[in-house]
C-alpha positions in Angstrom: -0.4 0.0 -0.2 3.0 2.1 -0.3 0.4 4.0 -2.6 -1.0 5.4 0.5 -0.1 8.2 3.4 1.6 6.6 6.3 -1.1 7.7 8.5 -3.5 6.4 6.1 -1.6 3.0 6.0 -1.5 2.3 9.8 -5.6 3.1 9.7 -6.1 0.7 7.3 -3.8 -1.9 8.8 -6.0 -1.3 12.0 -8.8 -2.5 10.6 -7.4 -6.1 10.2 -10.5 -8.4 10.6 -13.3 -5.2 10.8 -15.2 -3.3 8.5 -14.5 0.4 8.2 -18.3 0.4 10.1 -17.2 -1.6 12.9 -13.6 0.3 13.2 -14.3 3.6 12.4 -18.5 3.8 12.5 -17.6 8.2 12.7 -15.7 7.6 9.5 -18.5 5.4 8.0 -20.9 7.8 8.1 -19.1 10.7 7.0 -17.9 8.4 4.0 -21.6 7.7 3.5 -22.7 11.2 3.4 -20.0 12.2 1.2 -21.2 9.9 -1.3 -25.0 11.4 -1.0 -23.8 14.7 -1.4 -21.7 13.4 -4.8 -24.9 11.9 -6.1 -27.1 14.5 -5.4 -24.6 16.8 -7.6 -24.8 14.1 -10.0 -28.1 14.2 -10.3 -28.4 17.7 -10.5 -26.7 17.5 -13.9 -29.1 14.8 -15.2 -26.8 11.9 -14.5 -28.6 8.6 -13.7 -27.0 6.9 -10.9 -27.1 3.2 -10.1 -25.7 2.1 -7.1 -24.5 -1.7 -7.0 -25.2 -4.2 -4.2 -23.0 -5.1 -1.0 -20.9 -7.8 -0.9 -23.0 -10.7 0.5 -21.4 -12.7 3.7 -20.7 -15.7 1.6 -19.0 -13.7 -0.8 -17.0 -12.6 2.0 -16.2 -15.5 3.1 -15.2 -17.0 -0.4 -12.3 -14.5 -0.4 -10.8 -16.1 2.1 -7.5 -15.5 4.1 -7.2 -12.2 1.3 -10.1 -10.4 2.4 -12.2 -8.5 0.3 -12.8 -4.9 -0.6 -16.0 -3.2 -2.0 -14.8 0.7 -1.8 -14.3 1.9 -5.6 -16.8 0.8 -8.9 -13.6 1.7 -11.3 -11.2 -0.5 -11.5 -12.9 -4.0 -12.1 -14.4 -3.2 -15.1 -14.6 -0.6 -18.0 -16.4 0.9 -20.8 -14.3 1.4 -24.1 -17.1 3.2 -26.6 -19.4 -0.1 -27.0 -17.7 -2.7 -24.7 -17.9 -3.2 -21.5 -14.9 -4.7 -20.4 -14.5 -7.2 -16.8 -10.8 -6.6 -15.7 -9.2 -8.2 -13.2 -7.2 -6.3 -9.9 -4.0 -7.3 -8.5 -4.2 -7.4 -5.8 -6.0 -10.6 -4.0 -8.1 -8.9 -1.9 -10.1 -7.1 -4.5 -10.2 -10.2 -6.7 -14.3 -10.1 -5.9 -15.1 -6.5 -6.7 -17.0 -7.0 -9.2 -19.5 -9.3 -8.0 -21.6 -6.1 -6.5 -22.1 -4.7 -9.9 -23.1 -7.5 -11.4 -26.5 -6.9 -11.2 -26.1 -3.9 -12.9 -24.5 -5.0 -16.1 -26.6 -7.9 -15.9 -29.7 -5.1 -16.1 -28.1 -3.0 -18.1 -25.8 -4.4 -20.8 -26.7 -7.9 -21.3 -29.7 -6.0 -22.3 -28.2 -3.6 -24.9 -25.7 -4.1 -27.7 -23.0 -4.0 -26.4 -19.7 -6.2 -26.2 -20.0 -7.6 -22.8 -16.5 -9.5 -21.9 -13.9 -10.0 -19.2 -10.3 -10.6 -18.8 -9.1 -14.0 -18.4 -8.9 -15.4 -14.3 -5.1 -15.1 -13.7 -3.9 -18.4 -12.2 -2.7 -18.6 -8.7 0.4 -18.7 -7.4 2.2 -22.1 -5.5 -0.7 -24.3 -6.4 0.5 -27.4 -8.1 0.1 -27.7 -11.7 -0.5 -23.7 -12.3 2.6 -22.4 -14.4 3.6 -20.1 -11.2 4.5 -23.5 -9.3 6.3 -24.9 -11.6 8.6 -21.6 -11.9 7.7 -20.9 -15.9 8.3 -17.6 -17.7 5.3 -15.2 -16.4 4.0 -11.9 -18.5 6.3 -9.6 -16.0 9.7 -11.6 -16.2 10.5 -15.2 -14.8 9.4 -17.2 -12.2 8.8 -18.8 -9.9 6.0 -16.7 -8.5 5.5 -17.9 -5.1 2.5 -17.7 -2.8 1.3 -15.0 -1.3 2.6 -12.6 -4.5 -0.1 -11.5 -7.3 1.0 -13.9 -9.6 1.9 -13.7 -13.6 -1.3 -11.6 -14.3 -2.9 -10.5 -16.4 -3.9 -7.8 -14.8 -6.1 -5.1 -16.2 -7.5 -1.9 -13.8 -10.1 1.0 -14.9 -8.1 3.2 -12.7 -5.2 3.0 -15.4 -7.2 2.8 -18.6 -8.3 6.6 -19.8 -10.0 6.9 -23.1 -9.8 9.5 -25.8 -12.1 8.6 -28.4 -10.3 5.3 -30.8 -6.8 6.1 -28.5 -6.7 3.9 -25.0 -4.1 4.8 -22.7 -3.7 2.3 -20.5 -1.4 2.9 -17.3 1.3 0.8 -15.8 3.8 1.1 -12.7 3.7 -2.1 -11.3 1.1 -2.2 -8.8 -2.0 -2.2 -10.6 -2.3 -3.3 -14.5 0.7 -5.3 -16.1 2.2 -5.9 -19.8 0.0 -9.2 -19.7 -3.3 -6.7 -19.5 -2.1 -4.1 -22.1 -1.4 -6.8 -24.5 -4.9 -8.4 -24.0 -6.6 -5.1 -24.3 -4.7 -4.0 -27.7 -5.7 -7.1 -29.0 -9.2 -7.3 -28.4 -10.1 -3.3 -29.3 -7.7 -3.9 -32.7 -10.1 -4.9 -34.6 -12.5 -2.0 -33.9 -10.1 0.5 -34.6 -8.6 1.6 -31.6 -5.0 2.0 -30.6 -4.0 0.9 -27.0 -0.8 2.7 -25.7 0.9 1.7 -22.3 1.7 4.8 -20.5 4.6 3.9 -17.6 4.5 5.7 -14.0 6.6 5.8 -10.7 6.6 2.8 -8.7 4.7 4.2 -5.9 1.9 5.5 -8.6 -1.1 3.0 -8.0 -2.5 4.5 -11.7 -3.0 6.5 -14.3 -5.8 8.3 -13.1 -3.2 9.5 -10.3 -1.1 11.3 -12.3 -3.0 12.3 -15.6 -7.0 13.1 -15.9 -8.4 14.4 -19.1 -10.8 17.6 -18.3 -12.4 17.9 -22.2 -10.5 18.1 -25.4 -7.6 20.0 -25.5 -7.1 20.3 -21.3 -5.5 18.0 -19.0 -4.7 17.9 -15.7 -1.1 16.2 -14.8 1.8 15.5 -12.3 4.4 15.0 -14.9 6.7 14.3 -11.7 4.8 10.7 -12.1 5.5 9.9 -15.7 8.8 9.2 -16.2 8.7 9.4 -19.7 6.5 12.1 -20.2 2.7 13.0 -21.4 1.9 10.7 -24.4 2.6 12.1 -27.6 -1.0 12.6 -28.7 -1.5 14.7 -25.7 1.6 17.5 -25.9 0.0 19.9 -27.7 -2.7 20.0 -25.2 -3.1 22.9 -22.7 -2.8 21.6 -19.3 -2.9 22.7 -15.5 0.6 20.9 -13.6 -0.6 19.4 -10.6 2.4 18.9 -7.7 3.1 15.4 -6.0 1.8 16.5 -3.1 -1.5 17.6 -5.0 -1.4 14.2 -6.9 -0.7 11.7 -4.1 -3.9 13.3 -1.9 -5.8 12.5 -5.7 -6.0 15.9 -7.1 -5.8 14.5 -10.5 -9.1 12.2 -10.0 -11.8 14.4 -10.3 -14.8 14.1 -12.6 -15.4 15.8 -15.6 -19.4 15.2 -16.3 -19.4 17.4 -19.5 -17.1 19.3 -21.8 -18.2 22.6 -19.0 -18.5 21.0 -16.1 -15.9 19.5 -13.3 -16.6 17.8 -9.5 -13.5 17.7 -7.4 -12.5 18.4 -3.6 -12.5 21.8 -2.4 -8.9 20.5 -1.4 -7.6 21.2 -4.6 -9.6 24.9 -5.0 -6.3 26.1 -6.3 -7.2 23.7 -9.3 -9.9 24.7 -9.3 -9.3 28.1 -9.8 -7.4 27.4 -12.5 -10.3 25.1 -14.3 -12.1 28.1 -13.4 -10.3 30.6 -15.7 -10.8 27.9 -18.4 -14.4 28.4 -17.6 -15.2 25.6 -16.7 -18.2 25.4 -13.7 -16.2 23.8 -11.1 -18.3 21.3 -8.5 -16.8 21.6 -5.0 -17.3 18.0 -3.0 -16.0 17.2 0.5 -14.5 14.1 -0.3 -11.7 13.2 2.4 -13.0 9.9 3.8 -13.0 8.5 0.1 -9.5 9.8 -0.4 -8.2 9.2 2.1 -9.0 4.8 1.1 -7.0 6.0 -2.0 -9.6 6.5 -4.4 -11.6 9.9 -5.0 -14.4 10.9 -7.8 -13.1 9.1 -10.7 -12.8 6.4 -8.7 -16.3 5.7 -7.2 -17.9 6.3 -10.7 -18.1 3.8 -13.8 -19.9 5.3 -17.0 -22.0 3.2 -18.9 -23.0 5.9 -21.7 -21.8 8.9 -22.1 -23.9 11.6 -23.8 -20.9 14.0 -24.4 
């Protein structure tokens, strides 16, 4: 959890064996208020809000010693054009995170013209008969993959996937999406005319949207200190609001554009908001301090099924 601050890591580790509501009930209530305030803003701008269900007790038990999480809906699945794609989180405690969204996917996607596909299930390292147990070559380098490691993938998380028309950027730091996930997505989308480009991140950066945010065509937020090879060529001519490392660590690039004219962020990022206002955007502020302390913000908390803008 090197992407979290020391204080946040200690607090989350202090939850071992307990839910957030059990460990920190006041924080749980504040977190729920944040989500309701955010929903009110979304609905005010005409966004239909669909909520995933909770994990069931059986699903929690099935997670076993790895544990479970159901904080953010961005990572376990994502949309690219007319494709709804279930990815696969790298962390073992997030592998069942897609299940609470399945009712939405079943009711809305299966009844639509969208293609609904899923990444291949990654093998579990250390099990008899798997490549990991035999020490075979994995997607990111040679085995063996010891028990307790993440294994060879493929891994692909929605926080790493940023879509610009027919150009898809996939972040890679070593904490989430891997080369195997990138190659799978590139091969799947190629017949539809998409280009999928991998964007290297520094090792402490969880996802691409923790370093880069597309606000509207021609305008972006970026912490270039987190991009060892700089901005992708397709974005280098765009107007940019520079985000500091401290702001990026607090998820300053992880706001949410509701249209080409409206952007949602936390009041902690009023400096960034003022820069966007100068560029003629309406900036909506919602206090998201608890969500951000758990490692995600507005983009992490949403997942579009379709867009009108």
